[in-house]
N, C-alpha and C positions, 0 to 999 in steps of 0.2 A: 310295622306300620301298615295301616289299612288302605292307604291311598293307592298303592299299586294294584290292589284288588279291584277297585273301582275302574281303573284304567283298563284292566284285562276284561272286565265285564262289558265295558263300553265297546271294546273290539268285537265281543260276541253279540252286539246288538242291543244290550240293555241300557236304556238312557241313564245318563249321569244323575239326573235329578231323582229318578226312581231309586238307584243304588244308594245315593246319599241319604235319602229319606229312610230307607230300610236300615242302613248302618248308623243312622242318627248323628249325622254331622252335615254341615251346610256345603252346598256346591261351591260357594266362594272359597272355603278352605281347601277344597280339592284343587280348584284352578290356581290358587296361590301356591300350592305344592307343585303343581305342573310347571309354573313359571320359575320356581326355585327349589328343585327337589332336595337339595342339601342346604339346610338352613345354616345360618352363621353359628347358632348354638351347637348344631351337630358337628360342624367343622372343628369348633373349639374342643368339643368332647373327644373327637377323633385324635387330635394332636395331643391332647392331655393323656388319652389312653396309651398312646405310643410312648410318651415320656414316662408314664407310670410303669409300663412294662420294663423300660430300661432301669429305672430306680429299683424295682423289685428284683431284677436279675443281678444287680450289683450287690444287693443286700436282701436276701429272702426273709430276713427277720423283720423287715419293715411292715407295719400295719398301715391302714389308710391314713391315720393322723400324721405319721412320719412322712408318708408319701406326699400328703398335702403340703407339708412344710418344704419338702424338696421341690415340688412343683412351684410353689410360691417363690422360692429362691431362684428358680429358673425363669420366672416371669409369667407364670400361669396364674391369673387372678380368679381362683375358684374357692368356694367355700368347702369346709370339711365334709358337709353333707353331700355336695355334688361329687367330690372326689370318691366318697364312699359308694355312691351310685355307680360311678365309672368303674371302680374296682370290682364291684359285685358283677357288673355286666361282663367284665373282662376275666373274671375267675381269679383275680389277684388276692391271695390270702396270706397273711403273715405265717411264716414257718413255726411261730410260737402259739398260734391260735389253738383253742381247744377243738378237739374233734371227737364227737360221740362221748363226751364226759372224760376224756383222757387227753393228756398233753401229747401233741405230736412229737414223735421221736426225732432227735437230731439226724441230719442227713449223714450219708456215709462219709468216712474220712477221705480227704483228697491227698493225704500223705500217709505213709506207714509210720509206726512208732519207732523212730531211730534211737530213742533214749532208753526206753524200757526201765525207767526209774533209776538209771545210773546217773546221778547228778554230779558227775566229775568231768573235768576237761584237762587236756594236756597243756593248754596254754590260753591266753586271752583270745576272745573272738572265735572260739571253736564251738561253743555251745551257748545259745541265748534261750531264755525262757520268756514267755510273754502271756499276759492275761489281762482281764478286765475286772474292775470292781466299781461299786456305786455307793453313794452315801447321801441321805436326805438333808435338805435344808428347808427353810420356810418358803423359799421360792420354788423348790422342786429339787429333783435329784441332780447330783453332779457325778459324771462318769469319769473314771481314770483308767487309762491303759498304760502299762509299764513294760519295759523290756530289761531283763536282768542278765548280765554276764556271769555265767556259772563260775569261771575260774577266779575272777576278781571279787565276785559277790557284790558288784556294783550295779546300780540302776543306770543304764547307759542311754535310755531314751524313755520318754513318757509324753502323754498327751491327755488333755482334759476337755470335756465338752458337756453341753446340756443334754445331749442325746448320745447314743452309741452306735452310729453308723459305721460302715467299713472304713471310712476315712479316719476314724479315731485310731484304729489299729495301724493303719497305713502311716499316719503322721508320727506315731511313736517309733515305728520301725525306721522311718526316714531319719528321724532325729538320731537314732542309735548308729545308723550308718554314717551320717554326717559327723558325728562326734569321733568315732573310731577310725574313719577313713575308709573309703570304698575298697581301696587296694588291700587292706588288712583284713577285711571281713569276708572276702570271697571264699565260698565253701562252707561258711559257718552254718551250723544246724540251728534253726529257729523252731522251738518246741512250743506248741499251744494246745488248747483243748479244741472241741468240735464246735465252738461257737460260730454263728453264721458270719461274723466278721472275719474270722480266720479262714473261711471257706469261700469268701467272696472273690469276685473277679479282680477288683483293684488290688486286694492284698496279695493274691497269687501272682499278679503281674509285677508287683513291687519286689517280691521274692525273686522272680525270674530276672528282673532288670538288674539286680545287684548280685546275682549269682549265689543266692542263699539257698540252703536246702530246707524244705519244710518238714515238720514232724508233728504228729498228732497222737494224743493219748486216747484212752477208751472213754466211752460214755459214762457219766456219773461216777468217775473215779478220780477224786481229788489227789490221791497218792501219786498219780501219773504226772502231776505237776506240783508236787509237795513243796519244792524249794521256792516256787513262786507264791504259793499260798502262804508260806511262812512270812514272806515279806509283807503281803497285805494284812496278815494277822497283826504283825508289829506296827504297821501304819495305823490300823484301826485302833489298837490299844493306846498308842502314844499320842495320836492326833485326832483321828476322826471321831472317836467316842469320848474325847476329853470334855466336850461341851456341846451345847445345841448351837447350830449355825443358822444365822438369819438369812444371809445371801450366799449365792454361789461364789461371788467374788471374794467374800471373806474366807470361805473354805479353800478356794484356790490359793490365796495368800498363805494360809496355814500350811498347805502341802508344799508350796514353793519354799516357805520359810523366809519370805521377804516382807518386810514391814511389821513383823511381830516382834516378840521379845527375843533378846539375843540368844537365849537358850533353846530356841525352837527353830531348828533347821532340819525338818524330817527327811526331806529328799537327800540333802547333803550327808545326813547321818547314814542313810542307807547306802550312799556311795562308799563310805568308810568302814563298812562292817567286815570283819574278818572272823573266821571260825576260831573260837576259843578266846575272843576278845570282845569287849563291849563296843558300844557306838561311840566313836570319838567325834566331839563337836568341833569339827575343823571346817572353817569357811575360808578357804584359800584361793589361790589364783585360778584354780580349775573352775570353781563356781562363778567367780567374778568374770572370767572369760566367757562362760556360757551365758551369763546374764547380759553382757554386752552384745554377744552374738545373736541371741534370740530376742533381744529387746525387753528383758525382764526389768 
């Protein structure tokens, strides 16, 4: 801002009118700034910048559009263009943004790889796998995060949303803990890839709060989470790629298996998968209890 320079020149004896004429703005603008050095707009931008820093720290994968959505949800009435300017001034850049023609590499793992492609467990709730997938609809993409128990080969928790912030992974993990019981999952290893959602502060805090042990595979190695990839491949084949989806709500119902044909209960089928057996279409008390509990 140029106004402090005019003030400093005035201290050195240069008239305000002369400095303003040379710098090509009116003395009235300078005196208005003196009366109120921090404008209401600057104050709003400062608060928004602080909030944007917090959103970005929680999920480094957020770009300015996602940050604008989060700020709007927090009560900041700002346009995407203004949020972009604020993020540019603050140096806030998505972890997935292109840099010099190349994709920026994922950050370092926050956990060691405790699984090392050994997808076996001595009992239930000893090893969980988690990952994210997406599928397009006419409205836009729908994102799904799922948590799979290796021993039972069941999907014990999942969450869906229009975006994939860290809360998507947190909600799926919280659902898994709630279903299995916190006392029975203590010490369970939760294996994921190096996605920003699984390295975010809220996700790490959730692991710590429930006494879960985090584990992470290598970069660009789907084999490090192959058992979870196979679940998503089956879901894609049997449900997601079966037709074109008009709305996200329609796709949600298909994944839930609620309100569609009786032979289509994908998530419940995934609950009942056993090695060496097919998918048994069983909609029993477990699913009915879950529907009542979570308001499906």
